RODREN-812145 format. One line per field, with one value per residue (C-alpha): x, y, z; residue in three letters; residue number from 1. Coordinates in steps of 0.25 Angstrom, whole numbers, always signed. Each point is the difference from the previous one (the first is absolute). Layout:
<nodes>
X <- c(X / ...) .
Y <- c(Y / ...) .
Z <- c(Z / ...) .
type <- c(ALA / ...) .
seq <- c(NUM / ...) .
</nodes>
This chain:
<nodes>
X <- c(+92 / -11 / +3 / +15 / -3 / -9 / +10 / +11 / -8 / -4 / +15 / +4 / -11 / -1 / -4 / -12 / -11 / +7 / -1 / -16 / +1 / +10 / -8 / -14 / -6 / -6 / +12 / +9 / -10 / +1 / +14 / +0 / -10 / +9 / +10 / -9 / -5 / +15 / +1 / -12 / -8 / +11 / +10 / +4 / -12 / +6 / +5 / -14 / -6 / +10 / -4 / -15 / +2 / +7 / -11 / -10 / +9 / +4 / -13 / -12 / -13 / +3 / -4 / +14 / +0 / -14 / +4 / +13 / -9 / -6 / +12 / +7 / -11 / +2 / +14 / -3 / -9 / +7 / +14 / +7 / +4 / -11 / -14 / +0 / -15 / +1 / +8 / -9 / -12 / +7 / +4 / -14 / -5 / +10 / -5 / -15 / +4 / +9 / -10 / -13 / -9 / +8 / -6 / +9 / -5 / -11 / +10 / +9 / -11 / -4 / +15 / +0 / -13 / +8 / +12 / -6 / -5 / -15 / -1 / +8 / -9 / +8 / -5 / -15 / +1 / +5 / -10 / -11 / +6 / +1 / -15 / -5 / +8 / -11 / +11 / +4 / -6 / -12 / +5 / +14 / -7 / -8 / +12 / +6 / -2) .
Y <- c(+93 / -7 / +10 / -3 / -14 / +2 / +9 / -10 / -12 / +9 / +4 / -15 / -5 / +11 / -10 / -4 / +9 / -2 / -15 / +0 / +7 / -8 / -13 / +6 / -9 / +10 / +8 / -12 / -3 / +13 / +0 / -14 / +7 / +11 / -10 / -8 / +13 / +2 / -12 / +3 / -10 / -5 / -2 / -14 / -9 / -8 / +12 / +6 / -13 / +0 / +15 / -3 / -13 / +8 / +11 / -12 / -6 / +13 / +7 / -9 / +7 / +13 / +5 / -1 / -15 / -2 / +7 / -8 / -13 / +6 / +6 / -14 / -6 / +11 / -4 / -15 / +3 / +11 / +2 / -13 / -6 / -11 / +3 / -7 / -2 / -10 / +10 / +12 / -9 / -3 / +14 / +4 / -11 / +3 / +15 / -4 / -8 / +11 / +12 / -7 / +13 / +8 / +10 / -6 / -14 / +1 / +4 / -12 / -9 / +5 / -1 / -14 / -4 / +5 / -8 / -14 / -10 / +0 / -14 / +3 / -2 / +12 / +8 / -4 / +3 / +14 / +3 / -4 / +10 / +11 / -3 / +1 / +13 / +10 / +11 / -4 / +7 / -9 / +2 / -6 / -11 / -4 / -1 / -10 / -15) .
Z <- c(+141 / -9 / -11 / +0 / -1 / -12 / -7 / +3 / -6 / -12 / -2 / +1 / -11 / -10 / -11 / +9 / -6 / -14 / +1 / +1 / -13 / -7 / +2 / -4 / -10 / -8 / -1 / -4 / -11 / -6 / +0 / -7 / -10 / -3 / -4 / -8 / -8 / -2 / -7 / -9 / -7 / -9 / +11 / +3 / +4 / +10 / +7 / +0 / +5 / +12 / +3 / -1 / +10 / +9 / +0 / +3 / +11 / +7 / -1 / +3 / +2 / -7 / -13 / -6 / +4 / -7 / -12 / -1 / -2 / -12 / -6 / +2 / -7 / -11 / -1 / -2 / -11 / -8 / +6 / -3 / -14 / +2 / +7 / +13 / +2 / +12 / +9 / -3 / +4 / +13 / +3 / -2 / +8 / +11 / +0 / +2 / +12 / +5 / -3 / +0 / +3 / -9 / -9 / -10 / +1 / -10 / -10 / +4 / -2 / -13 / -5 / +6 / -8 / -12 / +2 / +4 / -10 / -3 / +6 / +12 / +13 / +6 / -11 / +2 / +15 / -3 / -11 / +10 / +11 / -10 / -5 / +14 / +4 / -1 / +1 / -15 / -11 / -5 / -15 / +5 / +8 / -12 / -9 / +9 / -5) .
type <- c(MET / LYS / LYS / ILE / PHE / VAL / LEU / ALA / LEU / MET / LEU / SER / PHE / PRO / PHE / ALA / SER / TYR / ALA / SER / ASP / VAL / PHE / ASN / PRO / GLU / ARG / GLU / ALA / LEU / VAL / LEU / ARG / VAL / GLU / LEU / ASN / ARG / LEU / GLY / SER / SER / GLY / ASP / PRO / PHE / GLU / ARG / GLU / ALA / LEU / LEU / ARG / LYS / ILE / ILE / ASP / ARG / ALA / PRO / GLY / THR / GLU / GLU / GLY / GLU / ALA / ALA / TYR / TRP / ASP / LEU / ALA / ASP / LEU / TYR / LEU / ASP / GLY / PHE / PRO / GLU / GLU / MET / ARG / GLN / GLU / ALA / GLN / GLU / MET / LEU / GLU / LEU / CYS / LEU / ARG / ALA / TYR / PRO / ASP / SER / ARG / ARG / SER / LEU / LEU / VAL / LYS / CYS / ARG / LEU / VAL / ASP / LEU / TYR / ASP / GLU / LYS / ASP / SER / ARG / ARG / ALA / GLU / LEU / VAL / LYS / GLN / LEU / GLN / ASP / ASP / LYS / THR / LEU / PRO / SER / MET / LEU / ARG / ALA / SER / LEU / LYS) .
seq <- c(1 / 2 / 3 / 4 / 5 / 6 / 7 / 8 / 9 / 10 / 11 / 12 / 13 / 14 / 15 / 16 / 17 / 18 / 19 / 20 / 21 / 22 / 23 / 24 / 25 / 26 / 27 / 28 / 29 / 30 / 31 / 32 / 33 / 34 / 35 / 36 / 37 / 38 / 39 / 40 / 41 / 42 / 43 / 44 / 45 / 46 / 47 / 48 / 49 / 50 / 51 / 52 / 53 / 54 / 55 / 56 / 57 / 58 / 59 / 60 / 61 / 62 / 63 / 64 / 65 / 66 / 67 / 68 / 69 / 70 / 71 / 72 / 73 / 74 / 75 / 76 / 77 / 78 / 79 / 80 / 81 / 82 / 83 / 84 / 85 / 86 / 87 / 88 / 89 / 90 / 91 / 92 / 93 / 94 / 95 / 96 / 97 / 98 / 99 / 100 / 101 / 102 / 103 / 104 / 105 / 106 / 107 / 108 / 109 / 110 / 111 / 112 / 113 / 114 / 115 / 116 / 117 / 118 / 119 / 120 / 121 / 122 / 123 / 124 / 125 / 126 / 127 / 128 / 129 / 130 / 131 / 132 / 133 / 134 / 135 / 136 / 137 / 138 / 139 / 140 / 141 / 142 / 143 / 144 / 145) .
</nodes>
């Protein structure tokens, strides 16, 4: 009797196991990434921006979600007719908050140092963090001012 009930349940909901795959954030991010790659770097920057934001929103905590912040900052710096420096800074700051212990955080901090004005207090704070980080090569730490 129990086997018949389970079989009847499976037949009435054939999509149940498929649904768990459909809503997988990593899989959805990869599908969006394929669509983004289809557009290419010369594609409409507004469409590319929308796809990257979808990845960020739909795949938090994933490698693709983290990479989308970086890619969006790149897009703001190089993909639009005019550089959108402040938006790029905001995306990288959001990346640091969302992924504070990421292996990419040192790279994000270095990029932020480059984007902030020399007199900006946030830049000074990031430089201090990088200089104190012993995992960063000493030559690179010494080059930070």
